C-alpha positions in Angstrom: 40.5 8.1 -5.1 39.7 5.0 -3.1 42.3 3.8 -0.6 41.2 0.2 -1.2 43.0 -2.2 -3.5 41.1 -2.5 -6.9 40.3 -6.1 -6.4 39.0 -5.5 -2.8 36.9 -2.5 -4.0 35.5 -4.6 -6.8 34.5 -7.4 -4.4 32.9 -4.9 -2.0 30.9 -3.3 -4.8 29.6 -6.7 -5.9 28.7 -7.6 -2.3 26.8 -4.3 -2.0 24.9 -5.0 -5.2 24.0 -8.5 -3.9 22.8 -7.0 -0.7 20.6 -4.4 -2.5 19.0 -7.0 -4.7 18.7 -9.9 -2.2 14.9 -9.3 -2.0 14.2 -8.1 -5.5 12.5 -11.4 -6.2 9.6 -10.6 -3.8 7.7 -8.1 -6.0 8.3 -10.3 -9.1 7.0 -13.4 -7.4 4.0 -11.6 -6.0 3.2 -10.2 -9.5 3.5 -13.7 -11.1 1.1 -15.1 -8.6 -1.4 -12.3 -9.0 -1.1 -12.6 -12.8 -1.8 -16.3 -12.7 -4.8 -15.7 -10.3 -6.3 -13.2 -12.7 -5.8 -10.3 -10.3 -3.4 -8.4 -12.5 -5.0 -8.0 -16.0 -4.8 -5.6 -18.9 -2.0 -4.2 -21.2 0.3 -3.2 -18.3 0.0 -6.6 -16.8 0.8 -8.3 -20.1 3.8 -6.0 -20.6 5.1 -6.9 -17.1 4.6 -10.6 -17.9 6.6 -10.2 -21.1 9.4 -8.4 -19.4 9.6 -11.0 -16.6 9.7 -13.9 -19.0 12.3 -12.2 -21.2 14.5 -11.1 -18.2 14.3 -14.4 -16.4 13.9 -16.6 -19.5 11.3 -18.5 -17.5 7.6 -18.9 -18.2 5.3 -16.9 -15.8 3.7 -20.1 -14.5 7.1 -21.4 -13.5 8.0 -18.1 -11.9 4.9 -18.1 -9.7 6.0 -21.5 -8.3 9.6 -20.5 -7.4 11.0 -19.1 -4.1 11.7 -15.3 -4.1 15.4 -16.1 -3.3 15.7 -18.1 -6.5 14.2 -15.3 -8.5 16.5 -12.8 -6.9 19.5 -14.8 -7.9 18.4 -15.0 -11.5 17.9 -11.2 -11.6 21.4 -10.7 -10.0 22.9 -13.1 -12.6 21.2 -11.0 -15.3 22.4 -7.7 -13.9 26.0 -8.8 -13.1 26.4 -11.6 -15.7 27.5 -13.9 -12.9 25.7 -15.6 -10.0 26.9 -15.0 -6.4 29.6 -17.3 -5.4 29.0 -19.8 -2.5 31.3 -17.6 -0.4 29.4 -14.4 -1.3 26.0 -16.1 -0.6 27.3 -17.4 2.8 28.4 -13.9 3.8 25.1 -12.2 2.7 23.1 -14.9 4.5 25.3 -14.3 7.6 24.5 -10.5 7.5 20.7 -11.2 7.0 20.7 -13.7 9.8 22.5 -11.3 12.1 20.4 -8.2 11.3 16.9 -9.4 10.2 15.5 -12.4 12.0 12.2 -12.3 10.1 13.9 -12.3 6.7 16.3 -15.0 7.8 13.4 -17.3 9.0 11.5 -16.7 5.7 14.6 -17.9 3.8 15.0 -20.9 6.1 18.3 -19.6 7.4 17.1 -20.1 10.9 15.6 -23.6 10.5 14.0 -23.7 14.0 12.1 -20.5 13.4 11.0 -21.2 9.8 8.2 -23.6 10.5 7.1 -21.5 13.5 6.8 -18.3 11.4 5.1 -20.2 8.6 2.4 -21.5 10.9 1.8 -18.0 12.3 1.6 -16.5 8.8 -1.0 -19.1 7.7 -3.1 -18.5 10.8 -2.9 -14.7 10.3 -4.0 -15.0 6.7 -7.2 -16.9 7.6 -8.1 -14.9 10.8 -7.5 -11.4 9.4 -9.3 -12.1 6.1 -12.3 -13.5 8.0 -12.5 -11.0 10.9 -11.8 -7.9 8.9 -14.3 -9.0 6.2 -11.9 -8.7 3.3 -12.9 -9.7 -0.2 -9.4 -10.7 -1.0 -7.1 -13.0 1.0 -4.8 -11.2 3.3 -1.5 -12.6 2.1 2.0 -11.6 0.7 0.8 -10.8 -2.8 -2.2 -8.7 -1.8 -1.1 -6.8 1.3 -0.6 -3.0 1.1 1.8 -1.1 3.2 0.8 0.0 6.7 2.3 3.5 7.3 4.3 4.0 10.5 1.8 6.6 11.9 -0.4 3.7 13.0 1.7 3.8 16.2 0.2 7.2 17.1 -3.2 5.5 17.4 -1.8 3.4 20.2 -1.0 6.6 22.1 -3.0 9.5 23.4 -1.6 11.8 20.7 -4.9 12.8 19.1 -6.2 13.9 22.5 -3.5 16.5 22.7 -4.0 18.3 19.4 -6.6 20.6 17.9 -9.0 23.1 19.4 -10.5 20.7 21.9 -7.0 20.1 23.4 -6.4 23.9 23.7 -9.8 24.4 25.3 -8.9 21.6 27.8 -5.4 23.0 28.4 -3.8 19.7 27.4 -2.3 20.8 24.1 1.5 20.1 24.0 1.5 18.0 27.2 1.9 14.7 25.2 5.3 13.1 25.8 6.8 11.2 22.8 9.6 9.7 24.9 7.1 8.4 27.5 4.8 6.9 24.8 7.8 5.2 23.0 8.6 3.5 26.3 5.0 2.5 26.9 4.6 1.1 23.3 7.8 -0.9 23.6 6.5 -2.4 26.9 2.9 -3.1 25.7 3.4 -4.0 22.1 6.9 -4.8 20.9 8.4 -6.5 24.0 5.4 -8.9 24.2 5.7 -9.7 20.5 9.4 -10.2 20.8 8.9 -12.5 23.8 6.3 -14.5 22.1 8.6 -15.1 19.1 11.5 -16.1 21.4 9.3 -18.4 23.4 7.7 -19.9 20.2 4.3 -19.1 21.6 2.4 -19.4 18.4 -1.1 -18.8 19.9 -0.1 -15.7 21.8 1.8 -14.2 18.8 -1.1 -14.9 16.4 -3.7 -13.5 18.7 -1.8 -10.3 19.3 -1.0 -9.7 15.7 -4.5 -10.5 14.4 -6.1 -8.2 17.0 -3.7 -5.4 16.1 -4.2 -5.8 12.3 -8.0 -6.1 12.5 -8.2 -3.0 14.7 -6.3 -1.0 12.0 -8.2 -2.5 9.0 -10.8 0.3 9.0 -8.3 3.1 9.6 -7.0 5.1 6.6 -3.5 4.0 7.2 -2.8 1.7 4.3 -0.9 2.7 1.1 -1.6 0.6 -2.0 1.3 -1.0 -3.8 2.5 1.3 -6.6 5.8 2.9 -7.8 6.8 6.2 -6.1 6.6 8.5 -9.1 6.2 12.3 -8.9 2.5 12.1 -9.6 2.1 9.4 -6.9 3.8 11.6 -4.3 1.4 14.5 -5.2 -1.7 12.4 -5.0 -0.7 10.1 -2.2 -3.5 9.2 0.1 -3.8 6.4 2.6 -6.9 4.2 2.5 -8.6 1.5 4.5 -7.1 -2.0 4.2 -9.8 -3.4 1.9 -9.7 -0.4 -0.4 -5.9 -0.3 -0.6 -5.8 -4.0 -1.5 -8.0 -3.3 -4.5 -5.9 -0.4 -5.7 -2.5 -2.1 -5.8 -0.6 -2.8 -9.0 2.5 -5.0 -9.1 2.4 -4.8 -12.9 3.6 -1.2 -12.9 6.2 -1.9 -10.3 7.7 -5.0 -11.9 7.7 -3.6 -15.5 9.4 -0.4 -14.3 11.8 -2.3 -12.0 13.1 -4.7 -14.6 13.1 -2.1 -17.5 15.2 0.3 -15.4 17.6 -2.4 -14.1 18.2 -3.7 -17.6 18.8 -0.1 -18.9 21.2 0.6 -16.1 23.1 -2.6 -16.9 23.4 -1.6 -20.6 24.5 1.9 -19.8 27.1 1.0 -17.2 28.3 -2.1 -19.1 29.7 0.3 -21.7 32.2 1.4 -19.0 35.0 -1.0 -18.1 34.5 -2.4 -14.6 30.9 -1.2 -14.7 30.1 -2.4 -11.1 31.0 1.0 -9.8 29.8 3.2 -7.0 27.7 5.1 -9.6 26.1 1.8 -10.7 25.3 0.9 -7.1 23.7 4.3 -6.4 21.7 4.0 -9.6 20.4 0.5 -8.6 19.6 1.9 -5.1 17.5 4.7 -6.6 15.7 2.4 -8.9 14.7 0.2 -6.0 13.5 3.3 -4.0 11.3 4.5 -6.9 9.8 1.1 -7.7 9.6 -0.8 -4.4 9.2 2.0 -1.8 5.6 0.9 -1.1 6.2 -2.8 -1.3 5.8 -4.2 2.2 8.6 -6.4 3.6 6.2 -8.8 5.2 2.5 -9.1 5.8 3.0 -9.9 9.5 4.4 -6.5 10.4 4.0 -4.5 7.2 4.8 -0.9 8.4 7.9 -0.2 6.4 10.2 -1.2 3.5 13.8 -2.1 3.2 14.7 1.0 1.1 
């Protein structure tokens, strides 16, 4: 039994649901743009379009022109039957602004950083596409996920494993803690300082060099749902190959279908925004958006 008053518990559950779904519009927007561009085609893409238009009650062309925040709010309205109140939105935006500067700047919550990040993103799109020789534009709707093990390439880890390392008596000498410190000093601190100093050229140069150096490494996971078969057959690819293999159609169709079913099932229970409903939504997001990158500036990771 909860020690919270029922009205407080209900409010916290709704806030938790808003927090979980605050970026749900990203994969939907990316699918809509890819569909309009003719990248997503076939029966699964048409099914996803129908589900998007039915759930949002908006034509796919209009969806592709909206902001992901607007789409997220429509989905939340659909799932909860009520849009977030101004007070709830203010609180969620405060949390985002305090914990995720990049997400906050994308949403325009930090106005002084929004245009700065936008300029950097546009420059990265052009430079990475050109220098990595990509057939498709490196952008939000086409970027696969860069797996975190790319960091190992920035260390001497590979020199300390295998038969050669044993023969050279260097196996096991590699220090993870020392490399973490070095990576922080040589990669993350300079990036952080460039952002804080609004040094657009330095930030762009460092990120473009880093992404292009990783483009030919098999470190990229194409966008797809995390189903049992996916887990068994999971294999990282080079950037260009992973961009060709992605499918937002399957992600969006599964995401909205499962969210709508969860809403119908739990709505049969009085006060359906329960801990069980929140856990169900969380698991749906893990299954469908695990390989959807947060951002295409630093894409190694997801929110879930």
